[in-house]
N, C-alpha and C positions, 0 to 999 in steps of 0.2 A: 457574494464574496466576502468572509470575512477578515479580520486581520489577522497578518501572519507573521510570522519572526524569522527572519534570515538570518542563518548562521553560516558567518562566511566558510569559503571550503577549507577542511580541516581534514587532516591525517588520521586515518582511525589504526586502532590496535593491529590491522591485518595488513598496513600499509598502503592501504587505499586514501582516495581521498575523495570526499564528499561532499556537496551543499547541500545546506538541509535547511528548509523551512518549515518552522514549528506553525501547528495548527492549534483552534483554540480544540476543548477538550469538553465543550457542553455536549449534554448528550442529542438536543436536537441536531446541533450542527453535525457532528458523527452521523448521528441518524439519515440524515439527509445527505451527507455524502456517501456512504457505504449504498444506501439505496441509488442513486447516482450512476455509481461503479457499477452494481452489481446489475441493475436494469438495462443501462444501456452499452455495456460493453463489456457484458459475461462472454462474449464467443471468444473473446481477444488475448482478456488476461490471465494469469497464472496466479494461485494463492496459496498458502499455508503459513505453517510460523515456520520461520527461520531460527535455530536458538543452534548456542554450540555444541556444533558435533551431530549436528540433524537439520536438514532442509526438506520441510513438504511442499512439492509443488505439484498443486490440482490443478486442473482445469474445472470449468463448470458443463456438466454431463447435458444441459440444456438451462434455457431461460426459467428462472426462477420461479416456481410456481405462487410462492408467495414471499413477503419480507415481512416481518410484524417484532411488535415489541411486547416484553412480558416483563414486569420487576428488574426492570434496568438490563436484560439480555435482549439484544436483535439477533433474530434467528433467521436465516435465509435458506428457506427449503424448497427442492429440487426434485422432487417427488420423493423417495427414500433416503435422499442423499441432503443432508442439511448442517450447517453446524450454528451454535450459540457464541456468543459473544459478547463480554458483560460492558456495556458502554456508558450506562447508569446506575443511580442508583438499586443495587439488591436487596428489598427491603425484608424477602422472606415471610412468611406468613404471619397473621396474629397468634399463633401456638408456637408458632418457632420463628423468632425472628431472627435475621443474620446479624452475627456483633460485628460490630463499629471495624475493629480491626480485618474481618473477613471481608466486610461491606470496601474497605480501602483499596486491599489488595488487589479483590477481581476487577473494581472498573478503570476503565482506560483512563492512566496519568500522562499519558504524553504521544501524541499525534504528530505524526510527521510526512511530508512529500521529502524524497530525498533523487538529487539526481550524484551519478557514482562517475568520476572521473577514470582518464587511463593518465601513464604516465606523462601525454605529454599536455597533459591539459584540457583532452576533449569528451566529452560526456559519454559515454558506454552504457550508462543503466539507470532507470527511473522506476519510481516504485513510492509508494506509500505506506507506511508503517504505524502499528501502535503496540503500546508498551503497556501493561497492567501497575498497580500501583508498588511494587516490588521490582520495577523493570525490565520484567520478562517480556518476551516476545509475547504478542497475541496474536497477530495477522500482520504478514506482507503482502503486499496483491505488486504484484509485476505487471507493467504496462507493455507492450510489445515491442522488442526491440530489433534495430534493423540489420543490428549483426547477427540475427540469430533467423533457425529456418521455425514454423511453428511444428516439429518435428524436435524440437530442441538441440538441432544442428548447426552449427557456426555454418553462416550463408558464406556463399562464393564472393559476393559483394552487397554492399550495402542495399536494403530495401526500405528507401525515408520514408515510403507512403506507410510502413509502421509506426511511426511517431504521432500519428494523426489523434490516439488515443492521450499520449502524453501533451499534446497540443491543444486537447479541450481541456485537461483537468489544469493546467496551466493557467490558460485564459478563465475557467471557470472560477477556480480554488485559490488562485495565486495572483488575480489581478492582472495577468500577462496582458499589456495594451494591443500586441500582434499578436496573432494566431501562432505565428512561427520564429524560435530565435533560433538565429543563424549559428551559432554553438553548439546548436545538436545537430547538425549535418556535418560539422568537422569531422569526427572520428574518424579513422579507419577501421575501427573494429579491434577483433579478440583476434591473437595468432591461432595455430592451431591445437597447442597445449591448453587453453581456457582463458588467458588472460593477456 
């Protein structure tokens, strides 16, 4: 567990409330974190970039066949499907070095674990997100949500077992002493309109 910085509950531009845990951005730390999540929780996560006006939510088609690092990029490969994520120094080649400003833009500059809350202050969303040097979203990983089904529908009643991934990540990377936080199981979920 590395040092994390907790940002108290904040109101976001869309009116939601979040608790943010800032994570280290060293390459070794991010590589270990992402390897852990994609190796151990690939069946249950939803991932992709979330940007203003677009949300890409993918499921892993299978366990990653390989997770490699090359020239600052982590590659998670599922066979034909794969993605690259710049979490380290992208130097380029001797004949074509990466310009300094571009290196800074490409690399992860902010990593955080986020817990989102409903209007009553109960958690309703759990995720990991990374941003590049221009503060553009690189990747969001949503952990299973007790208020949603695997088919992305609203659950009729909460399935608290779906918080197992969050409990694992919070214990491992946020240094939580208990395996569960009772607040995570205090929510009533989403209304039928989506929030």
